N, C-alpha and C positions, 0 to 999 in steps of 0.2 A: 735084675741087672743082667746085661749081657755078659757072658763069660768072655774071658780073655781070648779064647779060641775063636770067638765070633767077632773078632776085631774088625772094625770098618776098614775098608781100603783107604789108603793114604789120600787118594784123590777125593774121596767122599768127605774126609775130615777137612781137607783144604777147602772144599766147596762150602762146607758149613761155616768155617771160619770166615771165608770171603763174604758169605751172606750176612753173617753177624756184623762184620765190618761195614758192609754197605748199609745195613739198617741203622747202625750207629752214625754213619756218615750223613744219612738223610736227616736225622735230628739236628746234627751239627750244621748241615746246609740250611735247614729252616731257620735256626737261630742266627746264623751268619747273614742270611738274606734279610731277616727282620732288623738286624743291627745295622745293616748297610742301607736300608731303605731311606732314612733321612739324607744320607750322603748322595744317594741316587737322585732323590728329589732336588737336592741342592745343585747337582750337576745339570739336571734337566732345566732348572730355572736359570742357571748360569748360562747354559747354551742359548736359551731364549733371549736373555739380556745381551749376550755377545752378538747374536744375529741381529737384534734391533740396533745395537751399537754400530755394527758394520753397515747396516742399511742407512743409518743416519749419517755415517761418515761418507758413504758413497753419494748421498744426496748433497751433502755439504761440498764434496769435491766437485760435483756438477755445478753447484752454485758458484764456487770459486772460479771454475773454468769459464762459466758464462760471464762473471764479473770481469775476469781478465780480458775476455774478448771485447766486452763493452768498453773497458778502460782503454784498450788498445785502439779501438775505433774512435773514442773521444780524443785520444792523443793525436791520432792522424788528422782528425778534423781540426784540432787546434793548430797543428803545424800548417795545414793548408790555409787556415784563416790568417795565421801570422804572415805567410807568404803573400796573401792578398793585401794585407795591411802594408807590408813592406813595399810591395809593388805600387800601391796607391799613394804612398806618402809623397813622392815627388809631384804627382798630379795635384794632390790636395794642397800642397805648399804653393804650387803655381797658381791654383785657383784662389787661395787665400790672398796671395800677393796681388792678383788681378782685381779681386774685390776691394782690397785696400786702395788700389789706384783709382777704381771707379768711385769709391767713397770720397777720396780726395778731390776728384774732378767734380763730383756733385756738390761737395761743400764749397769748392771754389766758385762754381757756376751759380750757386743759389742766389747771390745778390743780383747777378746779371739777369737771371730768369725772373726774379721778382720785379726788377725794373722793366723788363720787357713786357711782363704781364700787366703792369701798371700802364705802360704805354698803349698796349692793346685796348685796355679799358677806356682810356681817354680817347683813342681813335674811334672806338665804337660810339662813344657819347657824341663826338663831333659828327659822325655819319648820321646818327639818329636825329640830330638837330637839323641836318640838311634835308632829310627825307620828308616828303610831304606826309602829313598825318591824315589818315583816313579813318572813318568810323567803322569801316568794314574790315573784318579780319582777313 
């Protein structure tokens, strides 16, 4: 054993205590690292899920934006179509009225036209009777 006269300097003792503390800390660090490993894995997995979730949300947002644009375009097209229909309505009503008038005229004229056609048939028969008959076409 070293004698008390051969006492180590204070800095040497401090250094030995520090080294002992560091060695003890290394064991504690190893145990702490092993204990934290499942949580570290969980955080890594969670980060991956969060990244996938953020990517999916961004894609969904793009789909929503595309759908909004499409729906806006459809709404504009429907508005234009409605304007065309509204503009065409007076013309179509006028056309329907004219067709109705023509239908009435035709219905009224039908007996006269039938009588006229019958007269033409009789006239043709009369003419055929007066024409000389030939055997040559």
